N, CA, C and O atoms as a Tripos MOL2 file, in Angstrom:
@<TRIPOS>MOLECULE
protein
  304   303    76     0     0
PROTEIN
NO_CHARGES

@<TRIPOS>ATOM
      1 N           0.8460   -1.1700    0.0000 N.3       1 MET1
      2 CA          0.0000    0.0000    0.0000 C.3       1 MET1
      3 C           0.8960    1.2380    0.0000 C.2       1 MET1
      4 O           1.9730    1.2310    0.5960 O.2       1 MET1
      5 N           0.4630    2.2570   -0.6440 N.am      2 THR2
      6 CA          1.2470    3.4910   -0.7050 C.3       2 THR2
      7 C           1.2640    4.1680    0.6620 C.2       2 THR2
      8 O           0.4730    3.8260    1.5410 O.2       2 THR2
      9 N           2.1580    5.1180    0.8340 N.am      3 SER3
     10 CA          2.2250    5.8710    2.0910 C.3       3 SER3
     11 C           0.9110    6.5960    2.3610 C.2       3 SER3
     12 O           0.4440    6.6450    3.4990 O.2       3 SER3
     13 N           0.3240    7.1520    1.3200 N.am      4 GLU4
     14 CA         -0.9390    7.8760    1.4790 C.3       4 GLU4
     15 C          -2.0720    6.9310    1.8790 C.2       4 GLU4
     16 O          -2.8880    7.2640    2.7390 O.2       4 GLU4
     17 N          -2.1200    5.7650    1.2590 N.am      5 ARG5
     18 CA         -3.1710    4.7930    1.5910 C.3       5 ARG5
     19 C          -2.9870    4.2750    3.0040 C.2       5 ARG5
     20 O          -3.9610    4.1060    3.7380 O.2       5 ARG5
     21 N          -1.7460    4.0220    3.3900 N.am      6 TRP6
     22 CA         -1.4310    3.5840    4.7510 C.3       6 TRP6
     23 C          -1.8910    4.6450    5.7540 C.2       6 TRP6
     24 O          -2.4870    4.3150    6.7790 O.2       6 TRP6
     25 N          -1.6120    5.9240    5.4570 N.am      7 ALA7
     26 CA         -2.0480    7.0100    6.3330 C.3       7 ALA7
     27 C          -3.5720    7.0520    6.4080 C.2       7 ALA7
     28 O          -4.1290    7.2250    7.4920 O.2       7 ALA7
     29 N          -4.2480    6.8960    5.2800 N.am      8 ASP8
     30 CA         -5.7120    6.8730    5.2720 C.3       8 ASP8
     31 C          -6.2360    5.7290    6.1310 C.2       8 ASP8
     32 O          -7.1680    5.9100    6.9150 O.2       8 ASP8
     33 N          -5.6380    4.5570    5.9820 N.am      9 TRP9
     34 CA         -6.0520    3.3670    6.7350 C.3       9 TRP9
     35 C          -5.9240    3.6250    8.2370 C.2       9 TRP9
     36 O          -6.8370    3.3320    9.0080 O.2       9 TRP9
     37 N          -4.7810    4.1750    8.6360 N.am     10 LEU10
     38 CA         -4.5890    4.4910   10.0530 C.3      10 LEU10
     39 C          -5.5410    5.5900   10.5140 C.2      10 LEU10
     40 O          -6.0890    5.5250   11.6150 O.2      10 LEU10
     41 N          -5.7350    6.6040    9.6630 N.am     11 GLY11
     42 CA         -6.6480    7.6960   10.0010 C.3      11 GLY11
     43 C          -8.0790    7.2240   10.1970 C.2      11 GLY11
     44 O          -8.7800    7.7070   11.0860 O.2      11 GLY11
     45 N          -8.5110    6.2830    9.3700 N.am     12 GLU12
     46 CA         -9.8660    5.7220    9.5170 C.3      12 GLU12
     47 C         -10.0130    5.0350   10.8720 C.2      12 GLU12
     48 O         -11.0290    5.2030   11.5460 O.2      12 GLU12
     49 N          -9.0210    4.2750   11.2670 N.am     13 ARG13
     50 CA         -9.0810    3.5960   12.5500 C.3      13 ARG13
     51 C          -9.0090    4.5850   13.7070 C.2      13 ARG13
     52 O          -9.6380    4.3850   14.7460 O.2      13 ARG13
     53 N          -8.2480    5.6400   13.5240 N.am     14 ARG14
     54 CA         -8.1820    6.6850   14.5490 C.3      14 ARG14
     55 C          -9.5570    7.3300   14.7310 C.2      14 ARG14
     56 O         -10.0150    7.5220   15.8570 O.2      14 ARG14
     57 N         -10.2100    7.6600   13.6170 N.am     15 GLN15
     58 CA        -11.5340    8.2780   13.6780 C.3      15 GLN15
     59 C         -12.5610    7.3650   14.3530 C.2      15 GLN15
     60 O         -13.4630    7.8360   15.0450 O.2      15 GLN15
     61 N         -12.4110    6.0570   14.1430 N.am     16 GLU16
     62 CA        -13.3100    5.0810   14.7540 C.3      16 GLU16
     63 C         -12.9830    4.8320   16.2240 C.2      16 GLU16
     64 O         -13.7340    4.1550   16.9270 O.2      16 GLU16
     65 N         -11.8540    5.3850   16.6860 N.am     17 GLY17
     66 CA        -11.4260    5.1550   18.0590 C.3      17 GLY17
     67 C         -10.9260    3.7380   18.2840 C.2      17 GLY17
     68 O         -10.9400    3.2340   19.4070 O.2      17 GLY17
     69 N         -10.4810    3.0970   17.2030 N.am     18 ARG18
     70 CA        -10.0200    1.7180   17.2980 C.3      18 ARG18
     71 C          -8.6340    1.6440   17.9030 C.2      18 ARG18
     72 O          -7.7770    2.4880   17.6400 O.2      18 ARG18
     73 N          -8.4340    0.6500   18.6940 N.am     19 ARG19
     74 CA         -7.1230    0.3880   19.2850 C.3      19 ARG19
     75 C          -6.3890   -0.5810   18.3740 C.2      19 ARG19
     76 O          -6.9480   -1.5910   17.9460 O.2      19 ARG19
     77 N          -5.1350   -0.2680   18.0820 N.am     20 LEU20
     78 CA         -4.3470   -1.1170   17.2010 C.3      20 LEU20
     79 C          -3.2240   -1.7880   17.9710 C.2      20 LEU20
     80 O          -2.6160   -1.1910   18.8590 O.2      20 LEU20
     81 N          -2.9620   -3.0190   17.6230 N.am     21 THR21
     82 CA         -1.8370   -3.7650   18.1700 C.3      21 THR21
     83 C          -1.0830   -4.3470   16.9950 C.2      21 THR21
     84 O          -1.6760   -4.9870   16.1270 O.2      21 THR21
     85 N           0.2060   -4.1330   16.9630 N.am     22 PHE22
     86 CA          1.0390   -4.6640   15.8920 C.3      22 PHE22
     87 C           1.8940   -5.7860   16.4650 C.2      22 PHE22
     88 O           2.5670   -5.6090   17.4810 O.2      22 PHE22
     89 N           1.8630   -6.9280   15.8140 N.am     23 LEU23
     90 CA          2.6800   -8.0770   16.2000 C.3      23 LEU23
     91 C           3.6490   -8.3750   15.0700 C.2      23 LEU23
     92 O           3.2730   -8.3720   13.8980 O.2      23 LEU23
     93 N           4.8870   -8.6300   15.4290 N.am     24 ILE24
     94 CA          5.9000   -8.9890   14.4390 C.3      24 ILE24
     95 C           6.2220  -10.4590   14.6520 C.2      24 ILE24
     96 O           6.6670  -10.8630   15.7260 O.2      24 ILE24
     97 N           5.9930  -11.2490   13.6200 N.am     25 GLY25
     98 CA          6.1960  -12.6900   13.7230 C.3      25 GLY25
     99 C           7.6600  -13.0800   13.7500 C.2      25 GLY25
    100 O           8.5400  -12.3210   13.3460 O.2      25 GLY25
    101 N           7.8890  -14.2670   14.2300 N.am     26 GLY26
    102 CA          9.2310  -14.8260   14.2690 C.3      26 GLY26
    103 C           9.5990  -15.4580   12.9390 C.2      26 GLY26
    104 O           8.9230  -15.2300   11.9360 O.2      26 GLY26
    105 N          10.6600  -16.2480   12.9210 N.am     27 PRO27
    106 CA         11.1190  -16.8740   11.6740 C.3      27 PRO27
    107 C          10.0480  -17.7440   11.0050 C.2      27 PRO27
    108 O          10.0410  -17.8930    9.7830 O.2      27 PRO27
    109 N           9.1570  -18.3090   11.7980 N.am     28 GLU28
    110 CA          8.0860  -19.1530   11.2630 C.3      28 GLU28
    111 C           6.7630  -18.3920   11.1460 C.2      28 GLU28
    112 O           5.7270  -18.9870   10.8500 O.2      28 GLU28
    113 N           6.7980  -17.0980   11.3730 N.am     29 GLY29
    114 CA          5.5650  -16.3090   11.3420 C.3      29 GLY29
    115 C           4.8940  -16.3030   12.6990 C.2      29 GLY29
    116 O           5.5140  -16.6330   13.7100 O.2      29 GLY29
    117 N           3.6420  -15.9320   12.7180 N.am     30 LEU30
    118 CA          2.8750  -15.9210   13.9660 C.3      30 LEU30
    119 C           2.1610  -17.2530   14.1370 C.2      30 LEU30
    120 O           1.7990  -17.8910   13.1480 O.2      30 LEU30
    121 N           1.9520  -17.6800   15.3770 N.am     31 PRO31
    122 CA          1.1600  -18.8920   15.5980 C.3      31 PRO31
    123 C          -0.2390  -18.7300   15.0130 C.2      31 PRO31
    124 O          -0.7930  -17.6310   15.0070 O.2      31 PRO31
    125 N          -0.7980  -19.8110   14.5290 N.am     32 GLY32
    126 CA         -2.1130  -19.7840   13.8900 C.3      32 GLY32
    127 C          -3.2030  -19.1540   14.7260 C.2      32 GLY32
    128 O          -4.0650  -18.4580   14.1890 O.2      32 GLY32
    129 N          -3.1860  -19.3850   16.0460 N.am     33 GLU33
    130 CA         -4.2330  -18.8160   16.8990 C.3      33 GLU33
    131 C          -4.1660  -17.2970   16.9470 C.2      33 GLU33
    132 O          -5.1970  -16.6440   17.1020 O.2      33 GLU33
    133 N          -2.9770  -16.7230   16.8180 N.am     34 LEU34
    134 CA         -2.8560  -15.2610   16.7590 C.3      34 LEU34
    135 C          -3.1990  -14.7510   15.3710 C.2      34 LEU34
    136 O          -3.9450  -13.7830   15.2180 O.2      34 LEU34
    137 N          -2.6580  -15.3980   14.3830 N.am     35 SER35
    138 CA         -2.8820  -14.9920   13.0020 C.3      35 SER35
    139 C          -4.3680  -15.0250   12.6520 C.2      35 SER35
    140 O          -4.8650  -14.1420   11.9530 O.2      35 SER35
    141 N          -5.0640  -16.0280   13.1320 N.am     36 GLY36
    142 CA         -6.4850  -16.1750   12.8490 C.3      36 GLY36
    143 C          -7.3540  -15.1290   13.5010 C.2      36 GLY36
    144 O          -8.4700  -14.8840   13.0420 O.2      36 GLY36
    145 N          -6.8780  -14.5090   14.5520 N.am     37 ARG37
    146 CA         -7.6510  -13.4860   15.2620 C.3      37 ARG37
    147 C          -7.4470  -12.0870   14.6990 C.2      37 ARG37
    148 O          -8.1500  -11.1520   15.0820 O.2      37 ARG37
    149 N          -6.5000  -11.9420   13.8040 N.am     38 ALA38
    150 CA         -6.1760  -10.6110   13.2720 C.3      38 ALA38
    151 C          -7.2460  -10.1130   12.3140 C.2      38 ALA38
    152 O          -7.7630  -10.8740   11.4960 O.2      38 ALA38
    153 N          -7.5740   -8.8340   12.4210 N.am     39 ASP39
    154 CA         -8.4920   -8.1980   11.4720 C.3      39 ASP39
    155 C          -7.7750   -7.9120   10.1560 C.2      39 ASP39
    156 O          -8.3760   -7.9730    9.0830 O.2      39 ASP39
    157 N          -6.4940   -7.6030   10.2510 N.am     40 HIS40
    158 CA         -5.6930   -7.2710    9.0760 C.3      40 HIS40
    159 C          -4.2950   -7.8320    9.2470 C.2      40 HIS40
    160 O          -3.8070   -8.0140   10.3630 O.2      40 HIS40
    161 N          -3.6700   -8.0990    8.1240 N.am     41 ARG41
    162 CA         -2.2720   -8.5130    8.1220 C.3      41 ARG41
    163 C          -1.5130   -7.5730    7.2070 C.2      41 ARG41
    164 O          -1.9670   -7.2550    6.1070 O.2      41 ARG41
    165 N          -0.3640   -7.1360    7.6650 N.am     42 LEU42
    166 CA          0.4650   -6.2160    6.8920 C.3      42 LEU42
    167 C           1.7860   -6.8880    6.5590 C.2      42 LEU42
    168 O           2.2540   -7.7720    7.2770 O.2      42 LEU42
    169 N           2.3640   -6.4570    5.4750 N.am     43 SER43
    170 CA          3.6900   -6.9140    5.0990 C.3      43 SER43
    171 C           4.5950   -5.6960    5.0000 C.2      43 SER43
    172 O           4.2180   -4.6770    4.4210 O.2      43 SER43
    173 N           5.7760   -5.8070    5.5620 N.am     44 LEU44
    174 CA          6.7540   -4.7250    5.4620 C.3      44 LEU44
    175 C           7.5880   -4.8680    4.2020 C.2      44 LEU44
    176 O           8.4860   -4.0620    3.9590 O.2      44 LEU44
    177 N           7.3090   -5.8620    3.4160 N.am     45 GLY45
    178 CA          8.0270   -6.0820    2.1660 C.3      45 GLY45
    179 C           8.3460   -7.5560    1.9920 C.2      45 GLY45
    180 O           8.1780   -8.3470    2.9200 O.2      45 GLY45
    181 N           8.8040   -7.9240    0.8130 N.am     46 PRO46
    182 CA          9.0480   -9.3420    0.5330 C.3      46 PRO46
    183 C          10.3220   -9.8940    1.1750 C.2      46 PRO46
    184 O          10.4880  -11.1100    1.2700 O.2      46 PRO46
    185 N          11.2120   -9.0210    1.6100 N.am     47 GLN47
    186 CA         12.4650   -9.4840    2.1850 C.3      47 GLN47
    187 C          12.2730   -9.9530    3.6270 C.2      47 GLN47
    188 O          11.3110   -9.5740    4.2940 O.2      47 GLN47
    189 N          13.1920  -10.7710    4.0860 N.am     48 THR48
    190 CA         13.2180  -11.1830    5.4790 C.3      48 THR48
    191 C          14.1560  -10.2330    6.2110 C.2      48 THR48
    192 O          15.2250   -9.8990    5.7000 O.2      48 THR48
    193 N          13.7610   -9.7960    7.4040 N.am     49 MET49
    194 CA         14.6210   -8.8830    8.1600 C.3      49 MET49
    195 C          14.6160   -9.2640    9.6300 C.2      49 MET49
    196 O          13.6990   -9.9310   10.1100 O.2      49 MET49
    197 N          15.6330   -8.8390   10.3230 N.am     50 ALA50
    198 CA         15.7290   -9.0800   11.7630 C.3      50 ALA50
    199 C          14.5770   -8.3750   12.4850 C.2      50 ALA50
    200 O          14.0680   -7.3560   12.0190 O.2      50 ALA50
    201 N          14.1800   -8.9300   13.6170 N.am     51 HIS51
    202 CA         13.0770   -8.3500   14.3870 C.3      51 HIS51
    203 C          13.3330   -6.8910   14.7380 C.2      51 HIS51
    204 O          12.4340   -6.0550   14.6440 O.2      51 HIS51
    205 N          14.5540   -6.5930   15.1410 N.am     52 GLN52
    206 CA         14.8760   -5.2210   15.5210 C.3      52 GLN52
    207 C          14.7000   -4.2750   14.3370 C.2      52 GLN52
    208 O          14.2060   -3.1600   14.4980 O.2      52 GLN52
    209 N          15.1000   -4.7140   13.1640 N.am     53 LEU53
    210 CA         14.9440   -3.8850   11.9730 C.3      53 LEU53
    211 C          13.4650   -3.7470   11.6060 C.2      53 LEU53
    212 O          13.0290   -2.6670   11.2070 O.2      53 LEU53
    213 N          12.6980   -4.8160   11.7340 N.am     54 ALA54
    214 CA         11.2600   -4.7600   11.4420 C.3      54 ALA54
    215 C          10.5810   -3.7340   12.3450 C.2      54 ALA54
    216 O           9.6900   -3.0100   11.8990 O.2      54 ALA54
    217 N          10.9880   -3.6680   13.5900 N.am     55 ARG55
    218 CA         10.4130   -2.6810   14.5180 C.3      55 ARG55
    219 C          10.7090   -1.2600   14.0490 C.2      55 ARG55
    220 O           9.8400   -0.3890   14.0870 O.2      55 ARG55
    221 N          11.9340   -1.0400   13.6110 N.am     56 ILE56
    222 CA         12.3180    0.2920   13.1350 C.3      56 ILE56
    223 C          11.5480    0.6580   11.8680 C.2      56 ILE56
    224 O          11.0850    1.7900   11.7310 O.2      56 ILE56
    225 N          11.4090   -0.2850   10.9480 N.am     57 VAL57
    226 CA         10.6710   -0.0280    9.7060 C.3      57 VAL57
    227 C           9.2140    0.2880   10.0250 C.2      57 VAL57
    228 O           8.6560    1.2320    9.4660 O.2      57 VAL57
    229 N           8.5900   -0.4780   10.9090 N.am     58 LEU58
    230 CA          7.2000   -0.2080   11.2900 C.3      58 LEU58
    231 C           7.0850    1.1650   11.9470 C.2      58 LEU58
    232 O           6.1710    1.9270   11.6330 O.2      58 LEU58
    233 N           7.9950    1.4820   12.8460 N.am     59 LEU59
    234 CA          7.9660    2.7850   13.5100 C.3      59 LEU59
    235 C           8.0970    3.9220   12.5030 C.2      59 LEU59
    236 O           7.3920    4.9260   12.6010 O.2      59 LEU59
    237 N           8.9950    3.7680   11.5380 N.am     60 GLU60
    238 CA          9.1730    4.8000   10.5140 C.3      60 GLU60
    239 C           7.9010    4.9680    9.6940 C.2      60 GLU60
    240 O           7.5290    6.0930    9.3610 O.2      60 GLU60
    241 N           7.2340    3.8790    9.3670 N.am     61 GLN61
    242 CA          6.0000    3.9560    8.5910 C.3      61 GLN61
    243 C           4.8810    4.6270    9.3910 C.2      61 GLN61
    244 O           4.0860    5.3830    8.8330 O.2      61 GLN61
    245 N           4.8210    4.3520   10.6850 N.am     62 LEU62
    246 CA          3.8340    5.0220   11.5380 C.3      62 LEU62
    247 C           4.1380    6.5180   11.6330 C.2      62 LEU62
    248 O           3.2220    7.3390   11.5850 O.2      62 LEU62
    249 N           5.4120    6.8740   11.7670 N.am     63 PHE63
    250 CA          5.8190    8.2770   11.7970 C.3      63 PHE63
    251 C           5.4260    8.9760   10.5050 C.2      63 PHE63
    252 O           4.8590   10.0680   10.5320 O.2      63 PHE63
    253 N           5.7280    8.3470    9.3730 N.am     64 ARG64
    254 CA          5.4020    8.9260    8.0640 C.3      64 ARG64
    255 C           3.8920    9.1400    7.9360 C.2      64 ARG64
    256 O           3.4520   10.2050    7.5010 O.2      64 ARG64
    257 N           3.1040    8.1420    8.3090 N.am     65 ALA65
    258 CA          1.6440    8.2480    8.2070 C.3      65 ALA65
    259 C           1.1150    9.3830    9.0670 C.2      65 ALA65
    260 O           0.2200   10.1160    8.6460 O.2      65 ALA65
    261 N           1.6570    9.5340   10.2630 N.am     66 ASN66
    262 CA          1.1930   10.6130   11.1400 C.3      66 ASN66
    263 C           1.5560   11.9830   10.5930 C.2      66 ASN66
    264 O           0.7880   12.9320   10.7520 O.2      66 ASN66
    265 N           2.7070   12.1020    9.9520 N.am     67 LYS67
    266 CA          3.0670   13.3680    9.3020 C.3      67 LYS67
    267 C           2.0810   13.6760    8.1700 C.2      67 LYS67
    268 O           1.6270   14.8120    8.0300 O.2      67 LYS67
    269 N           1.7550   12.6660    7.3690 N.am     68 ILE68
    270 CA          0.8050   12.8430    6.2630 C.3      68 ILE68
    271 C          -0.5530   13.2580    6.8090 C.2      68 ILE68
    272 O          -1.1670   14.1880    6.2870 O.2      68 ILE68
    273 N          -1.0320   12.5840    7.8520 N.am     69 LEU69
    274 CA         -2.3440   12.9040    8.4350 C.3      69 LEU69
    275 C          -2.3690   14.3080    9.0250 C.2      69 LEU69
    276 O          -3.4150   14.9570    9.0360 O.2      69 LEU69
    277 N          -1.2350   14.7780    9.5120 N.am     70 ALA70
    278 CA         -1.1470   16.1200   10.0770 C.3      70 ALA70
    279 C          -0.9730   17.1820    9.0210 C.2      70 ALA70
    280 O          -0.9330   18.3720    9.3340 O.2      70 ALA70
    281 N          -0.8670   16.7570    7.7450 N.am     71 GLY71
    282 CA         -0.6970   17.7060    6.6590 C.3      71 GLY71
    283 C           0.7020   18.2820    6.5940 C.2      71 GLY71
    284 O           0.9210   19.3310    5.9870 O.2      71 GLY71
    285 N           1.6450   17.6030    7.2150 N.am     72 GLN72
    286 CA          3.0310   18.0650    7.2080 C.3      72 GLN72
    287 C           3.8320   17.3240    6.1580 C.2      72 GLN72
    288 O           3.4800   16.2210    5.7400 O.2      72 GLN72
    289 N           4.9160   17.9550    5.7410 N.am     73 ARG73
    290 CA          5.8080   17.3090    4.7760 C.3      73 ARG73
    291 C           6.6300   16.2660    5.4880 C.2      73 ARG73
    292 O           7.1010   16.4880    6.6030 O.2      73 ARG73
    293 N           6.8010   15.1480    4.8580 N.am     74 TYR74
    294 CA          7.6170   14.0940    5.4370 C.3      74 TYR74
    295 C           9.0740   14.2760    5.0440 C.2      74 TYR74
    296 O           9.9650   14.1950    5.8900 O.2      74 TYR74
    297 N           9.3160   14.5200    3.7710 N.am     75 HIS75
    298 CA         10.6820   14.7370    3.2960 C.3      75 HIS75
    299 C          10.9730   16.2380    3.3180 C.2      75 HIS75
    300 O          10.2360   17.0320    2.7330 O.2      75 HIS75
    301 N          12.0190   16.6010    3.9790 N.am     76 LEU76
    302 CA         12.3750   18.0240    4.0580 C.3      76 LEU76
    303 C          13.5000   18.3380    3.1190 C.2      76 LEU76
    304 O          13.9390   19.4850    3.0430 O.2      76 LEU76
@<TRIPOS>BOND
     1     1     2 1
     2     2     3 1
     3     3     4 2
     4     3     5 am
     5     5     6 1
     6     6     7 1
     7     7     8 2
     8     7     9 am
     9     9    10 1
    10    10    11 1
    11    11    12 2
    12    11    13 am
    13    13    14 1
    14    14    15 1
    15    15    16 2
    16    15    17 am
    17    17    18 1
    18    18    19 1
    19    19    20 2
    20    19    21 am
    21    21    22 1
    22    22    23 1
    23    23    24 2
    24    23    25 am
    25    25    26 1
    26    26    27 1
    27    27    28 2
    28    27    29 am
    29    29    30 1
    30    30    31 1
    31    31    32 2
    32    31    33 am
    33    33    34 1
    34    34    35 1
    35    35    36 2
    36    35    37 am
    37    37    38 1
    38    38    39 1
    39    39    40 2
    40    39    41 am
    41    41    42 1
    42    42    43 1
    43    43    44 2
    44    43    45 am
    45    45    46 1
    46    46    47 1
    47    47    48 2
    48    47    49 am
    49    49    50 1
    50    50    51 1
    51    51    52 2
    52    51    53 am
    53    53    54 1
    54    54    55 1
    55    55    56 2
    56    55    57 am
    57    57    58 1
    58    58    59 1
    59    59    60 2
    60    59    61 am
    61    61    62 1
    62    62    63 1
    63    63    64 2
    64    63    65 am
    65    65    66 1
    66    66    67 1
    67    67    68 2
    68    67    69 am
    69    69    70 1
    70    70    71 1
    71    71    72 2
    72    71    73 am
    73    73    74 1
    74    74    75 1
    75    75    76 2
    76    75    77 am
    77    77    78 1
    78    78    79 1
    79    79    80 2
    80    79    81 am
    81    81    82 1
    82    82    83 1
    83    83    84 2
    84    83    85 am
    85    85    86 1
    86    86    87 1
    87    87    88 2
    88    87    89 am
    89    89    90 1
    90    90    91 1
    91    91    92 2
    92    91    93 am
    93    93    94 1
    94    94    95 1
    95    95    96 2
    96    95    97 am
    97    97    98 1
    98    98    99 1
    99    99   100 2
   100    99   101 am
   101   101   102 1
   102   102   103 1
   103   103   104 2
   104   103   105 am
   105   105   106 1
   106   106   107 1
   107   107   108 2
   108   107   109 am
   109   109   110 1
   110   110   111 1
   111   111   112 2
   112   111   113 am
   113   113   114 1
   114   114   115 1
   115   115   116 2
   116   115   117 am
   117   117   118 1
   118   118   119 1
   119   119   120 2
   120   119   121 am
   121   121   122 1
   122   122   123 1
   123   123   124 2
   124   123   125 am
   125   125   126 1
   126   126   127 1
   127   127   128 2
   128   127   129 am
   129   129   130 1
   130   130   131 1
   131   131   132 2
   132   131   133 am
   133   133   134 1
   134   134   135 1
   135   135   136 2
   136   135   137 am
   137   137   138 1
   138   138   139 1
   139   139   140 2
   140   139   141 am
   141   141   142 1
   142   142   143 1
   143   143   144 2
   144   143   145 am
   145   145   146 1
   146   146   147 1
   147   147   148 2
   148   147   149 am
   149   149   150 1
   150   150   151 1
   151   151   152 2
   152   151   153 am
   153   153   154 1
   154   154   155 1
   155   155   156 2
   156   155   157 am
   157   157   158 1
   158   158   159 1
   159   159   160 2
   160   159   161 am
   161   161   162 1
   162   162   163 1
   163   163   164 2
   164   163   165 am
   165   165   166 1
   166   166   167 1
   167   167   168 2
   168   167   169 am
   169   169   170 1
   170   170   171 1
   171   171   172 2
   172   171   173 am
   173   173   174 1
   174   174   175 1
   175   175   176 2
   176   175   177 am
   177   177   178 1
   178   178   179 1
   179   179   180 2
   180   179   181 am
   181   181   182 1
   182   182   183 1
   183   183   184 2
   184   183   185 am
   185   185   186 1
   186   186   187 1
   187   187   188 2
   188   187   189 am
   189   189   190 1
   190   190   191 1
   191   191   192 2
   192   191   193 am
   193   193   194 1
   194   194   195 1
   195   195   196 2
   196   195   197 am
   197   197   198 1
   198   198   199 1
   199   199   200 2
   200   199   201 am
   201   201   202 1
   202   202   203 1
   203   203   204 2
   204   203   205 am
   205   205   206 1
   206   206   207 1
   207   207   208 2
   208   207   209 am
   209   209   210 1
   210   210   211 1
   211   211   212 2
   212   211   213 am
   213   213   214 1
   214   214   215 1
   215   215   216 2
   216   215   217 am
   217   217   218 1
   218   218   219 1
   219   219   220 2
   220   219   221 am
   221   221   222 1
   222   222   223 1
   223   223   224 2
   224   223   225 am
   225   225   226 1
   226   226   227 1
   227   227   228 2
   228   227   229 am
   229   229   230 1
   230   230   231 1
   231   231   232 2
   232   231   233 am
   233   233   234 1
   234   234   235 1
   235   235   236 2
   236   235   237 am
   237   237   238 1
   238   238   239 1
   239   239   240 2
   240   239   241 am
   241   241   242 1
   242   242   243 1
   243   243   244 2
   244   243   245 am
   245   245   246 1
   246   246   247 1
   247   247   248 2
   248   247   249 am
   249   249   250 1
   250   250   251 1
   251   251   252 2
   252   251   253 am
   253   253   254 1
   254   254   255 1
   255   255   256 2
   256   255   257 am
   257   257   258 1
   258   258   259 1
   259   259   260 2
   260   259   261 am
   261   261   262 1
   262   262   263 1
   263   263   264 2
   264   263   265 am
   265   265   266 1
   266   266   267 1
   267   267   268 2
   268   267   269 am
   269   269   270 1
   270   270   271 1
   271   271   272 2
   272   271   273 am
   273   273   274 1
   274   274   275 1
   275   275   276 2
   276   275   277 am
   277   277   278 1
   278   278   279 1
   279   279   280 2
   280   279   281 am
   281   281   282 1
   282   282   283 1
   283   283   284 2
   284   283   285 am
   285   285   286 1
   286   286   287 1
   287   287   288 2
   288   287   289 am
   289   289   290 1
   290   290   291 1
   291   291   292 2
   292   291   293 am
   293   293   294 1
   294   294   295 1
   295   295   296 2
   296   295   297 am
   297   297   298 1
   298   298   299 1
   299   299   300 2
   300   299   301 am
   301   301   302 1
   302   302   303 1
   303   303   304 2
@<TRIPOS>SUBSTRUCTURE
     1 MET1         2 RESIDUE 1 A MET
     2 THR2         6 RESIDUE 1 A THR
     3 SER3        10 RESIDUE 1 A SER
     4 GLU4        14 RESIDUE 1 A GLU
     5 ARG5        18 RESIDUE 1 A ARG
     6 TRP6        22 RESIDUE 1 A TRP
     7 ALA7        26 RESIDUE 1 A ALA
     8 ASP8        30 RESIDUE 1 A ASP
     9 TRP9        34 RESIDUE 1 A TRP
    10 LEU10       38 RESIDUE 1 A LEU
    11 GLY11       42 RESIDUE 1 A GLY
    12 GLU12       46 RESIDUE 1 A GLU
    13 ARG13       50 RESIDUE 1 A ARG
    14 ARG14       54 RESIDUE 1 A ARG
    15 GLN15       58 RESIDUE 1 A GLN
    16 GLU16       62 RESIDUE 1 A GLU
    17 GLY17       66 RESIDUE 1 A GLY
    18 ARG18       70 RESIDUE 1 A ARG
    19 ARG19       74 RESIDUE 1 A ARG
    20 LEU20       78 RESIDUE 1 A LEU
    21 THR21       82 RESIDUE 1 A THR
    22 PHE22       86 RESIDUE 1 A PHE
    23 LEU23       90 RESIDUE 1 A LEU
    24 ILE24       94 RESIDUE 1 A ILE
    25 GLY25       98 RESIDUE 1 A GLY
    26 GLY26      102 RESIDUE 1 A GLY
    27 PRO27      106 RESIDUE 1 A PRO
    28 GLU28      110 RESIDUE 1 A GLU
    29 GLY29      114 RESIDUE 1 A GLY
    30 LEU30      118 RESIDUE 1 A LEU
    31 PRO31      122 RESIDUE 1 A PRO
    32 GLY32      126 RESIDUE 1 A GLY
    33 GLU33      130 RESIDUE 1 A GLU
    34 LEU34      134 RESIDUE 1 A LEU
    35 SER35      138 RESIDUE 1 A SER
    36 GLY36      142 RESIDUE 1 A GLY
    37 ARG37      146 RESIDUE 1 A ARG
    38 ALA38      150 RESIDUE 1 A ALA
    39 ASP39      154 RESIDUE 1 A ASP
    40 HIS40      158 RESIDUE 1 A HIS
    41 ARG41      162 RESIDUE 1 A ARG
    42 LEU42      166 RESIDUE 1 A LEU
    43 SER43      170 RESIDUE 1 A SER
    44 LEU44      174 RESIDUE 1 A LEU
    45 GLY45      178 RESIDUE 1 A GLY
    46 PRO46      182 RESIDUE 1 A PRO
    47 GLN47      186 RESIDUE 1 A GLN
    48 THR48      190 RESIDUE 1 A THR
    49 MET49      194 RESIDUE 1 A MET
    50 ALA50      198 RESIDUE 1 A ALA
    51 HIS51      202 RESIDUE 1 A HIS
    52 GLN52      206 RESIDUE 1 A GLN
    53 LEU53      210 RESIDUE 1 A LEU
    54 ALA54      214 RESIDUE 1 A ALA
    55 ARG55      218 RESIDUE 1 A ARG
    56 ILE56      222 RESIDUE 1 A ILE
    57 VAL57      226 RESIDUE 1 A VAL
    58 LEU58      230 RESIDUE 1 A LEU
    59 LEU59      234 RESIDUE 1 A LEU
    60 GLU60      238 RESIDUE 1 A GLU
    61 GLN61      242 RESIDUE 1 A GLN
    62 LEU62      246 RESIDUE 1 A LEU
    63 PHE63      250 RESIDUE 1 A PHE
    64 ARG64      254 RESIDUE 1 A ARG
    65 ALA65      258 RESIDUE 1 A ALA
    66 ASN66      262 RESIDUE 1 A ASN
    67 LYS67      266 RESIDUE 1 A LYS
    68 ILE68      270 RESIDUE 1 A ILE
    69 LEU69      274 RESIDUE 1 A LEU
    70 ALA70      278 RESIDUE 1 A ALA
    71 GLY71      282 RESIDUE 1 A GLY
    72 GLN72      286 RESIDUE 1 A GLN
    73 ARG73      290 RESIDUE 1 A ARG
    74 TYR74      294 RESIDUE 1 A TYR
    75 HIS75      298 RESIDUE 1 A HIS
    76 LEU76      302 RESIDUE 1 A LEU
């Protein structure tokens, strides 16, 4: 999804007052009982990355989306 679509998706959930929880799966993914309970599944890309890096990538995407929703420029 594009940065703008991601921001819209997050903005819609914000407007609904929805609480979001992000889980990052291990080498084998998430256990089926967790995966089956998810409303949505996101991919940070086709590559495999370390958990620490996945956290940073997710955080950066959340930061970018919040800048877009605030009407601010992301790239200066």
